[in-house]
LOMI-703569 format. One line per 8 residues: number of its first residue (from 1); for each residue x, y, z of C-alpha. Coordinates in steps of 0.5 Angstrom, whole numbers, plus 2048, in hexadecimal, padded with zeros to 3 digits. Example, Ala and Ser with C-alpha at 12.3 -4.5 7.8 and 13.67 -1.06 7.14 Angstrom:
residues 2
1 = 819,7F7,810; 81B,7FE,80E
END
This chain:
residues 199
1 = 84D,89E,82A; 84A,898,82A; 84C,891,827; 847,88C,826; 84B,885,826; 84B,87E,828; 850,879,82B; 850,874,825
9 = 850,879,81F; 857,87A,81B; 854,880,818; 853,883,81F; 859,881,822; 85D,885,81C; 859,88B,81E; 85B,88B,825
17 = 862,889,824; 863,88F,820; 860,893,825; 865,890,82A; 86B,891,826; 869,899,824; 868,89A,82C; 861,89B,82B
25 = 85E,896,830; 85D,89B,835; 858,89F,831; 854,898,82F; 84E,896,833; 84D,88E,831; 846,88C,82F; 846,884,82F
33 = 841,882,82A; 83E,87C,827; 83D,87D,81F; 839,877,81F; 833,87A,824; 831,880,820; 832,884,826; 82F,88B,825
41 = 835,88F,827; 83A,88B,822; 834,88C,81C; 834,893,81D; 83B,894,81C; 83B,88F,817; 835,88D,813; 839,887,811
49 = 83A,884,818; 842,883,817; 847,885,81C; 84C,889,81D; 848,88F,81D; 84B,896,81F; 847,89B,822; 84B,8A2,822
57 = 84A,8A7,827; 846,8AB,822; 841,8A5,821; 843,8A3,81A; 843,89B,81A; 849,898,816; 848,891,814; 84E,88C,811
65 = 855,88C,814; 859,88F,80F; 854,895,80F; 855,895,817; 85C,894,816; 85D,89A,811; 859,89F,816; 85D,89D,81C
73 = 863,89E,818; 861,8A5,817; 860,8A6,81F; 867,8A4,821; 86E,8A7,820; 871,8A1,824; 873,89D,81E; 871,89B,817
81 = 86E,894,815; 86E,896,80E; 875,89A,80D; 875,89E,806; 87C,89A,804; 879,893,804; 872,895,803; 871,890,7FD
89 = 874,88A,801; 870,88B,807; 86A,88B,803; 86C,885,7FF; 86D,881,806; 866,884,808; 863,882,802; 865,87B,803
97 = 864,87B,80A; 85D,87D,809; 85C,878,804; 85F,872,808; 85A,875,80E; 854,875,80A; 855,86E,807; 857,86B,80E
105 = 850,86F,811; 84C,86C,80C; 84E,865,80D; 84C,866,814; 846,869,813; 844,863,80E; 846,85E,812; 842,861,818
113 = 83C,861,813; 83D,85B,80F; 842,856,813; 849,855,810; 846,852,80A; 845,859,807; 84D,858,806; 84B,853,800
121 = 847,858,7FC; 84A,85C,7F7; 84A,862,7FB; 84D,85F,801; 853,85C,7FD; 854,863,7FA; 855,866,801; 85A,860,803
129 = 85E,861,7FD; 85E,869,7FE; 860,868,805; 866,863,803; 868,868,7FD; 868,86E,801; 86C,86B,807; 871,869,802
137 = 871,870,7FF; 872,873,806; 878,86E,807; 87B,871,801; 87A,878,802; 87D,877,809; 883,873,807; 885,879,802
145 = 883,87F,806; 888,880,80C; 884,881,813; 882,889,814; 87E,88D,818; 876,88A,819; 871,88C,814; 86A,88C,813
153 = 86C,886,80E; 86F,882,813; 86A,883,818; 864,881,813; 869,87B,811; 86A,879,818; 863,879,81A; 861,875,814
161 = 866,870,816; 864,870,81E; 85D,86F,81C; 85F,869,818; 863,866,81E; 85D,867,822; 857,865,81D; 85A,860,818
169 = 860,85D,81C; 860,857,817; 863,85B,811; 869,85C,815; 86B,862,811; 872,862,815; 875,85C,811; 87A,85D,80D
177 = 879,865,80D; 87F,867,812; 880,86E,810; 878,86F,811; 879,86C,817; 87F,870,81A; 87B,876,818; 875,874,81C
185 = 878,872,822; 87C,878,822; 875,87D,821; 870,878,825; 875,879,82B; 873,881,82B; 86F,884,831; 869,886,82C
193 = 869,87E,829; 869,87B,831; 864,880,833; 85F,87E,82D; 860,877,82D; 85A,873,82A; 855,870,82F
END
C-alpha cells in the first residue's frame, strides 16, 4: 500500500499514526507529496489534491483520514481504535478534534495567503472562537472521563492540539486546561507520535 502525505498536514499525520498504532507501518510505502504543487501522482489518486490518500494493494485510492482509518482498522487485529463499548464517545471526541483541526488549519491557510489581518474578518473571528470553544469542551470531557486505552478520538484530538502548538503557539491552548494538557502529555509521548512529529 502507498500513503501520500506530507510532514505538516495534521490530516496525513492522523492516518500515519493510526497505521503505526495498528501495526501496519511495514505494509505502507510513504509517498511524500506537496499538495500545493499539483503533482500528477497525487492528483491521479485524489482529484482534490489533498493528503492523505491511501492506495490499497488492489489499486483503489481512499482519501480523507477518517475513511483511511476505517479501512486500516479492517486490516488489523492488533487493537481496536474504535471499540464497540465506547464507539459513541470515541466518535464524539473525534468530531470535536476534527472541528478543532479544521479551524486551526484554515486559520493557518488564510494567514498564509492574506496575512494575519485575515483573523479580523468575520470568518477569521469565527474560527478563533471555534478553537477556544473546542479546547474548552475537550478540557471538560477529559476532566469527567477517566483515561482509558488509546482510541481514534484521542489520536485526532492530540494531533489537533499538536498542530496548534506547531502553527499557532500564541493561542496557548494549555493555559487553564490541566486535564487536557495531562492527556496530551501522556499520549504525545507514544512512539507513534514521536515518529511522526511535525517538521
